[in-house]
PDB file of the backbone (N, CA, C, O) and the ligand in Angstrom, with CONECT records:
HET     ZN  A 101       1
ATOM      1  N   MET A   1      14.495   1.845   6.884  1.00  0.00           N
ATOM      2  CA  MET A   1      13.907   1.012   5.834  1.00  0.00           C
ATOM      3  C   MET A   1      14.270  -0.447   6.086  1.00  0.00           C
ATOM      4  O   MET A   1      15.415  -0.781   6.391  1.00  0.00           O
ATOM      5  N   VAL A   2      13.264  -1.303   5.948  1.00  0.00           N
ATOM      6  CA  VAL A   2      13.470  -2.722   6.205  1.00  0.00           C
ATOM      7  C   VAL A   2      13.616  -3.460   4.881  1.00  0.00           C
ATOM      8  O   VAL A   2      12.763  -3.346   4.000  1.00  0.00           O
ATOM      9  N   ALA A   3      14.670  -4.194   4.751  1.00  0.00           N
ATOM     10  CA  ALA A   3      14.874  -4.997   3.549  1.00  0.00           C
ATOM     11  C   ALA A   3      14.255  -6.371   3.771  1.00  0.00           C
ATOM     12  O   ALA A   3      14.648  -7.109   4.674  1.00  0.00           O
ATOM     13  N   VAL A   4      13.284  -6.698   2.931  1.00  0.00           N
ATOM     14  CA  VAL A   4      12.636  -8.002   3.010  1.00  0.00           C
ATOM     15  C   VAL A   4      13.120  -8.827   1.837  1.00  0.00           C
ATOM     16  O   VAL A   4      13.038  -8.396   0.686  1.00  0.00           O
ATOM     17  N   VAL A   5      13.620 -10.002   2.127  1.00  0.00           N
ATOM     18  CA  VAL A   5      14.136 -10.863   1.064  1.00  0.00           C
ATOM     19  C   VAL A   5      13.341 -12.157   1.056  1.00  0.00           C
ATOM     20  O   VAL A   5      13.213 -12.832   2.078  1.00  0.00           O
ATOM     21  N   PHE A   6      12.809 -12.491  -0.112  1.00  0.00           N
ATOM     22  CA  PHE A   6      12.147 -13.774  -0.302  1.00  0.00           C
ATOM     23  C   PHE A   6      13.076 -14.670  -1.098  1.00  0.00           C
ATOM     24  O   PHE A   6      13.833 -14.208  -1.952  1.00  0.00           O
ATOM     25  N   ASN A   7      13.007 -15.938  -0.810  1.00  0.00           N
ATOM     26  CA  ASN A   7      13.758 -16.895  -1.608  1.00  0.00           C
ATOM     27  C   ASN A   7      12.833 -17.534  -2.626  1.00  0.00           C
ATOM     28  O   ASN A   7      11.672 -17.822  -2.336  1.00  0.00           O
ATOM     29  N   CYS A   8      13.354 -17.750  -3.806  1.00  0.00           N
ATOM     30  CA  CYS A   8      12.591 -18.337  -4.893  1.00  0.00           C
ATOM     31  C   CYS A   8      12.116 -19.739  -4.505  1.00  0.00           C
ATOM     32  O   CYS A   8      12.889 -20.554  -4.002  1.00  0.00           O
ATOM     33  N   ALA A   9      10.840 -19.999  -4.747  1.00  0.00           N
ATOM     34  CA  ALA A   9      10.284 -21.310  -4.423  1.00  0.00           C
ATOM     35  C   ALA A   9      10.837 -22.394  -5.331  1.00  0.00           C
ATOM     36  O   ALA A   9      10.818 -23.574  -4.982  1.00  0.00           O
ATOM     37  N   LYS A  10      11.329 -21.995  -6.494  1.00  0.00           N
ATOM     38  CA  LYS A  10      11.802 -22.982  -7.458  1.00  0.00           C
ATOM     39  C   LYS A  10      13.282 -23.301  -7.256  1.00  0.00           C
ATOM     40  O   LYS A  10      13.669 -24.464  -7.138  1.00  0.00           O
ATOM     41  N   CYS A  11      14.103 -22.249  -7.216  1.00  0.00           N
ATOM     42  CA  CYS A  11      15.550 -22.495  -7.155  1.00  0.00           C
ATOM     43  C   CYS A  11      16.172 -22.004  -5.847  1.00  0.00           C
ATOM     44  O   CYS A  11      17.370 -22.177  -5.621  1.00  0.00           O
ATOM     45  N   GLU A  12      15.348 -21.387  -4.983  1.00  0.00           N
ATOM     46  CA  GLU A  12      15.763 -20.982  -3.639  1.00  0.00           C
ATOM     47  C   GLU A  12      16.815 -19.887  -3.626  1.00  0.00           C
ATOM     48  O   GLU A  12      17.480 -19.684  -2.610  1.00  0.00           O
ATOM     49  N   LYS A  13      16.978 -19.175  -4.741  1.00  0.00           N
ATOM     50  CA  LYS A  13      17.857 -18.013  -4.762  1.00  0.00           C
ATOM     51  C   LYS A  13      17.092 -16.815  -4.204  1.00  0.00           C
ATOM     52  O   LYS A  13      15.863 -16.782  -4.262  1.00  0.00           O
ATOM     53  N   PRO A  14      17.815 -15.828  -3.661  1.00  0.00           N
ATOM     54  CA  PRO A  14      17.130 -14.617  -3.197  1.00  0.00           C
ATOM     55  C   PRO A  14      16.434 -13.917  -4.355  1.00  0.00           C
ATOM     56  O   PRO A  14      16.982 -13.805  -5.452  1.00  0.00           O
ATOM     57  N   MET A  15      15.221 -13.451  -4.094  1.00  0.00           N
ATOM     58  CA  MET A  15      14.463 -12.767  -5.130  1.00  0.00           C
ATOM     59  C   MET A  15      14.699 -11.267  -5.047  1.00  0.00           C
ATOM     60  O   MET A  15      14.990 -10.722  -3.982  1.00  0.00           O
ATOM     61  N   ILE A  16      14.565 -10.610  -6.205  1.00  0.00           N
ATOM     62  CA  ILE A  16      14.857  -9.190  -6.322  1.00  0.00           C
ATOM     63  C   ILE A  16      13.561  -8.395  -6.279  1.00  0.00           C
ATOM     64  O   ILE A  16      12.619  -8.690  -7.015  1.00  0.00           O
ATOM     65  N   TRP A  17      13.517  -7.390  -5.416  1.00  0.00           N
ATOM     66  CA  TRP A  17      12.340  -6.533  -5.346  1.00  0.00           C
ATOM     67  C   TRP A  17      12.198  -5.730  -6.629  1.00  0.00           C
ATOM     68  O   TRP A  17      13.167  -5.165  -7.138  1.00  0.00           O
ATOM     69  N   GLY A  18      10.979  -5.689  -7.139  1.00  0.00           N
ATOM     70  CA  GLY A  18      10.739  -4.951  -8.365  1.00  0.00           C
ATOM     71  C   GLY A  18      10.052  -3.627  -8.118  1.00  0.00           C
ATOM     72  O   GLY A  18      10.632  -2.569  -8.364  1.00  0.00           O
ATOM     73  N   SER A  19       8.812  -3.673  -7.631  1.00  0.00           N
ATOM     74  CA  SER A  19       8.059  -2.445  -7.419  1.00  0.00           C
ATOM     75  C   SER A  19       6.935  -2.697  -6.423  1.00  0.00           C
ATOM     76  O   SER A  19       6.581  -3.839  -6.129  1.00  0.00           O
ATOM     77  N   ASP A  20       6.386  -1.602  -5.913  1.00  0.00           N
ATOM     78  CA  ASP A  20       5.223  -1.663  -5.035  1.00  0.00           C
ATOM     79  C   ASP A  20       4.044  -0.980  -5.710  1.00  0.00           C
ATOM     80  O   ASP A  20       4.221  -0.016  -6.454  1.00  0.00           O
ATOM     81  N   HIS A  21       2.855  -1.476  -5.453  1.00  0.00           N
ATOM     82  CA  HIS A  21       1.677  -0.693  -5.781  1.00  0.00           C
ATOM     83  C   HIS A  21       0.598  -0.903  -4.730  1.00  0.00           C
ATOM     84  O   HIS A  21       0.584  -1.907  -4.019  1.00  0.00           O
ATOM     85  N   ASP A  22      -0.299   0.061  -4.651  1.00  0.00           N
ATOM     86  CA  ASP A  22      -1.373   0.009  -3.671  1.00  0.00           C
ATOM     87  C   ASP A  22      -2.613  -0.621  -4.286  1.00  0.00           C
ATOM     88  O   ASP A  22      -2.901  -0.430  -5.467  1.00  0.00           O
ATOM     89  N   THR A  23      -3.335  -1.367  -3.478  1.00  0.00           N
ATOM     90  CA  THR A  23      -4.613  -1.910  -3.927  1.00  0.00           C
ATOM     91  C   THR A  23      -5.561  -1.939  -2.741  1.00  0.00           C
ATOM     92  O   THR A  23      -5.181  -1.594  -1.622  1.00  0.00           O
ATOM     93  N   GLU A  24      -6.789  -2.350  -2.990  1.00  0.00           N
ATOM     94  CA  GLU A  24      -7.814  -2.330  -1.967  1.00  0.00           C
ATOM     95  C   GLU A  24      -8.759  -3.499  -2.219  1.00  0.00           C
ATOM     96  O   GLU A  24      -9.123  -3.774  -3.362  1.00  0.00           O
ATOM     97  N   ASP A  25      -9.155  -4.187  -1.148  1.00  0.00           N
ATOM     98  CA  ASP A  25     -10.087  -5.285  -1.354  1.00  0.00           C
ATOM     99  C   ASP A  25     -11.534  -4.801  -1.232  1.00  0.00           C
ATOM    100  O   ASP A  25     -11.779  -3.609  -1.041  1.00  0.00           O
ATOM    101  N   ALA A  26     -12.495  -5.732  -1.343  1.00  0.00           N
ATOM    102  CA  ALA A  26     -13.908  -5.362  -1.376  1.00  0.00           C
ATOM    103  C   ALA A  26     -14.379  -4.730  -0.072  1.00  0.00           C
ATOM    104  O   ALA A  26     -15.396  -4.036  -0.054  1.00  0.00           O
ATOM    105  N   ASP A  27     -13.655  -4.961   1.017  1.00  0.00           N
ATOM    106  CA  ASP A  27     -14.006  -4.374   2.305  1.00  0.00           C
ATOM    107  C   ASP A  27     -13.324  -3.033   2.543  1.00  0.00           C
ATOM    108  O   ASP A  27     -13.463  -2.443   3.615  1.00  0.00           O
ATOM    109  N   GLY A  28     -12.600  -2.560   1.563  1.00  0.00           N
ATOM    110  CA  GLY A  28     -11.939  -1.276   1.700  1.00  0.00           C
ATOM    111  C   GLY A  28     -10.630  -1.329   2.461  1.00  0.00           C
ATOM    112  O   GLY A  28     -10.087  -0.292   2.844  1.00  0.00           O
ATOM    113  N   VAL A  29     -10.119  -2.530   2.682  1.00  0.00           N
ATOM    114  CA  VAL A  29      -8.830  -2.664   3.351  1.00  0.00           C
ATOM    115  C   VAL A  29      -7.726  -2.422   2.337  1.00  0.00           C
ATOM    116  O   VAL A  29      -7.694  -3.052   1.281  1.00  0.00           O
ATOM    117  N   GLY A  30      -6.827  -1.516   2.656  1.00  0.00           N
ATOM    118  CA  GLY A  30      -5.741  -1.192   1.745  1.00  0.00           C
ATOM    119  C   GLY A  30      -4.575  -2.150   1.893  1.00  0.00           C
ATOM    120  O   GLY A  30      -4.262  -2.616   2.989  1.00  0.00           O
ATOM    121  N   TYR A  31      -3.951  -2.427   0.788  1.00  0.00           N
ATOM    122  CA  TYR A  31      -2.788  -3.310   0.780  1.00  0.00           C
ATOM    123  C   TYR A  31      -1.671  -2.683  -0.040  1.00  0.00           C
ATOM    124  O   TYR A  31      -1.912  -1.967  -1.013  1.00  0.00           O
ATOM    125  N   ILE A  32      -0.451  -2.969   0.375  1.00  0.00           N
ATOM    126  CA  ILE A  32       0.693  -2.698  -0.472  1.00  0.00           C
ATOM    127  C   ILE A  32       1.110  -4.018  -1.100  1.00  0.00           C
ATOM    128  O   ILE A  32       1.390  -4.987  -0.395  1.00  0.00           O
ATOM    129  N   VAL A  33       1.151  -4.052  -2.410  1.00  0.00           N
ATOM    130  CA  VAL A  33       1.553  -5.260  -3.123  1.00  0.00           C
ATOM    131  C   VAL A  33       2.942  -5.040  -3.702  1.00  0.00           C
ATOM    132  O   VAL A  33       3.164  -4.114  -4.482  1.00  0.00           O
ATOM    133  N   SER A  34       3.865  -5.895  -3.313  1.00  0.00           N
ATOM    134  CA  SER A  34       5.238  -5.807  -3.789  1.00  0.00           C
ATOM    135  C   SER A  34       5.525  -6.946  -4.753  1.00  0.00           C
ATOM    136  O   SER A  34       5.150  -8.093  -4.511  1.00  0.00           O
ATOM    137  N   ASN A  35       6.184  -6.620  -5.831  1.00  0.00           N
ATOM    138  CA  ASN A  35       6.573  -7.623  -6.817  1.00  0.00           C
ATOM    139  C   ASN A  35       8.041  -7.997  -6.634  1.00  0.00           C
ATOM    140  O   ASN A  35       8.906  -7.133  -6.495  1.00  0.00           O
ATOM    141  N   TYR A  36       8.297  -9.282  -6.638  1.00  0.00           N
ATOM    142  CA  TYR A  36       9.672  -9.787  -6.551  1.00  0.00           C
ATOM    143  C   TYR A  36       9.901 -10.756  -7.694  1.00  0.00           C
ATOM    144  O   TYR A  36       9.007 -11.514  -8.072  1.00  0.00           O
ATOM    145  N   HIS A  37      11.100 -10.724  -8.236  1.00  0.00           N
ATOM    146  CA  HIS A  37      11.400 -11.680  -9.296  1.00  0.00           C
ATOM    147  C   HIS A  37      12.748 -12.344  -9.038  1.00  0.00           C
ATOM    148  O   HIS A  37      13.600 -11.822  -8.319  1.00  0.00           O
ATOM    149  N   CYS A  38      12.905 -13.493  -9.642  1.00  0.00           N
ATOM    150  CA  CYS A  38      14.119 -14.279  -9.490  1.00  0.00           C
ATOM    151  C   CYS A  38      14.970 -14.123 -10.749  1.00  0.00           C
ATOM    152  O   CYS A  38      14.533 -14.443 -11.854  1.00  0.00           O
ATOM    153  N   ASN A  39      16.171 -13.633 -10.565  1.00  0.00           N
ATOM    154  CA  ASN A  39      17.053 -13.462 -11.716  1.00  0.00           C
ATOM    155  C   ASN A  39      17.556 -14.782 -12.270  1.00  0.00           C
ATOM    156  O   ASN A  39      18.057 -14.851 -13.392  1.00  0.00           O
ATOM    157  N   ASP A  40      17.419 -15.804 -11.487  1.00  0.00           N
ATOM    158  CA  ASP A  40      18.013 -17.082 -11.880  1.00  0.00           C
ATOM    159  C   ASP A  40      17.104 -17.887 -12.803  1.00  0.00           C
ATOM    160  O   ASP A  40      17.561 -18.461 -13.791  1.00  0.00           O
ATOM    161  N   CYS A  41      15.783 -17.925 -12.466  1.00  0.00           N
ATOM    162  CA  CYS A  41      14.866 -18.751 -13.245  1.00  0.00           C
ATOM    163  C   CYS A  41      13.664 -17.955 -13.750  1.00  0.00           C
ATOM    164  O   CYS A  41      12.755 -18.524 -14.354  1.00  0.00           O
ATOM    165  N   ASN A  42      13.654 -16.633 -13.506  1.00  0.00           N
ATOM    166  CA  ASN A  42      12.590 -15.743 -13.986  1.00  0.00           C
ATOM    167  C   ASN A  42      11.235 -16.006 -13.348  1.00  0.00           C
ATOM    168  O   ASN A  42      10.213 -15.558 -13.868  1.00  0.00           O
ATOM    169  N   SER A  43      11.209 -16.724 -12.232  1.00  0.00           N
ATOM    170  CA  SER A  43       9.968 -16.794 -11.466  1.00  0.00           C
ATOM    171  C   SER A  43       9.693 -15.443 -10.824  1.00  0.00           C
ATOM    172  O   SER A  43      10.607 -14.640 -10.632  1.00  0.00           O
ATOM    173  N   TRP A  44       8.438 -15.198 -10.496  1.00  0.00           N
ATOM    174  CA  TRP A  44       8.103 -13.965  -9.792  1.00  0.00           C
ATOM    175  C   TRP A  44       6.948 -14.217  -8.844  1.00  0.00           C
ATOM    176  O   TRP A  44       6.181 -15.166  -9.010  1.00  0.00           O
ATOM    177  N   ILE A  45       6.837 -13.351  -7.845  1.00  0.00           N
ATOM    178  CA  ILE A  45       5.741 -13.433  -6.883  1.00  0.00           C
ATOM    179  C   ILE A  45       5.209 -12.032  -6.608  1.00  0.00           C
ATOM    180  O   ILE A  45       5.880 -11.033  -6.866  1.00  0.00           O
ATOM    181  N   GLU A  46       3.998 -11.982  -6.082  1.00  0.00           N
ATOM    182  CA  GLU A  46       3.469 -10.765  -5.504  1.00  0.00           C
ATOM    183  C   GLU A  46       3.259 -11.020  -4.024  1.00  0.00           C
ATOM    184  O   GLU A  46       2.737 -12.060  -3.621  1.00  0.00           O
ATOM    185  N   HIS A  47       3.676 -10.053  -3.225  1.00  0.00           N
ATOM    186  CA  HIS A  47       3.494 -10.153  -1.786  1.00  0.00           C
ATOM    187  C   HIS A  47       2.603  -9.014  -1.333  1.00  0.00           C
ATOM    188  O   HIS A  47       2.961  -7.843  -1.462  1.00  0.00           O
ATOM    189  N   GLY A  48       1.431  -9.366  -0.797  1.00  0.00           N
ATOM    190  CA  GLY A  48       0.487  -8.346  -0.336  1.00  0.00           C
ATOM    191  C   GLY A  48       0.548  -8.189   1.165  1.00  0.00           C
ATOM    192  O   GLY A  48       0.625  -9.170   1.904  1.00  0.00           O
ATOM    193  N   GLN A  49       0.514  -6.933   1.613  1.00  0.00           N
ATOM    194  CA  GLN A  49       0.614  -6.642   3.039  1.00  0.00           C
ATOM    195  C   GLN A  49      -0.400  -5.565   3.398  1.00  0.00           C
ATOM    196  O   GLN A  49      -0.413  -4.504   2.773  1.00  0.00           O
ATOM    197  N   PRO A  50      -1.257  -5.813   4.399  1.00  0.00           N
ATOM    198  CA  PRO A  50      -2.248  -4.802   4.754  1.00  0.00           C
ATOM    199  C   PRO A  50      -1.581  -3.507   5.214  1.00  0.00           C
ATOM    200  O   PRO A  50      -0.556  -3.515   5.894  1.00  0.00           O
ATOM    201  N   VAL A  51      -2.195  -2.410   4.821  1.00  0.00           N
ATOM    202  CA  VAL A  51      -1.733  -1.096   5.268  1.00  0.00           C
ATOM    203  C   VAL A  51      -2.476  -0.740   6.540  1.00  0.00           C
ATOM    204  O   VAL A  51      -3.707  -0.713   6.564  1.00  0.00           O
ATOM    205  N   GLU A  52      -1.736  -0.472   7.583  1.00  0.00           N
ATOM    206  CA  GLU A  52      -2.366  -0.080   8.821  1.00  0.00           C
ATOM    207  C   GLU A  52      -2.399   1.427   8.901  1.00  0.00           C
ATOM    208  O   GLU A  52      -1.400   2.084   9.195  1.00  0.00           O
ATOM    209  N   GLU A  53      -3.580   1.954   8.631  1.00  0.00           N
ATOM    210  CA  GLU A  53      -3.750   3.397   8.657  1.00  0.00           C
ATOM    211  C   GLU A  53      -4.713   3.754   9.785  1.00  0.00           C
ATOM    212  O   GLU A  53      -5.604   2.969  10.111  1.00  0.00           O
ATOM    213  N   PRO A  54      -4.542   4.921  10.378  1.00  0.00           N
ATOM    214  CA  PRO A  54      -5.538   5.372  11.361  1.00  0.00           C
ATOM    215  C   PRO A  54      -6.898   5.499  10.697  1.00  0.00           C
ATOM    216  O   PRO A  54      -7.029   6.117   9.641  1.00  0.00           O
ATOM    217  N   ASN A  55      -7.892   4.919  11.314  1.00  0.00           N
ATOM    218  CA  ASN A  55      -9.240   4.989  10.752  1.00  0.00           C
ATOM    219  C   ASN A  55     -10.102   5.848  11.661  1.00  0.00           C
ATOM    220  O   ASN A  55     -10.472   5.436  12.760  1.00  0.00           O
ATOM    221  N   ASN A  56     -10.414   7.036  11.193  1.00  0.00           N
ATOM    222  CA  ASN A  56     -11.173   7.970  11.996  1.00  0.00           C
ATOM    223  C   ASN A  56     -12.679   7.857  11.736  1.00  0.00           C
ATOM    224  O   ASN A  56     -13.460   8.712  12.155  1.00  0.00           O
ATOM    225  N   GLY A  57     -13.067   6.787  11.038  1.00  0.00           N
ATOM    226  CA  GLY A  57     -14.466   6.535  10.830  1.00  0.00           C
ATOM    227  C   GLY A  57     -15.119   7.489   9.867  1.00  0.00           C
ATOM    228  O   GLY A  57     -16.317   7.378   9.604  1.00  0.00           O
TER     229      GLY A  57
HETATM  230 ZN    ZN A 101      14.370 -18.937  -9.108  1.00  0.00          ZN2+
END
């Protein structure tokens, strides 16, 4: 498992991972969206990452 740490854009503290959910864009590309929040200033972000799945057409 890879730990990904984002720093808060506002106060530059490490952000805390909250949860993941799956989504899909209009072209059917799947994404994992991860939520991160900052305990220091309550900022939060969503980080979307394409899911690379075998596509058998
Ligand atoms: Zn912050």
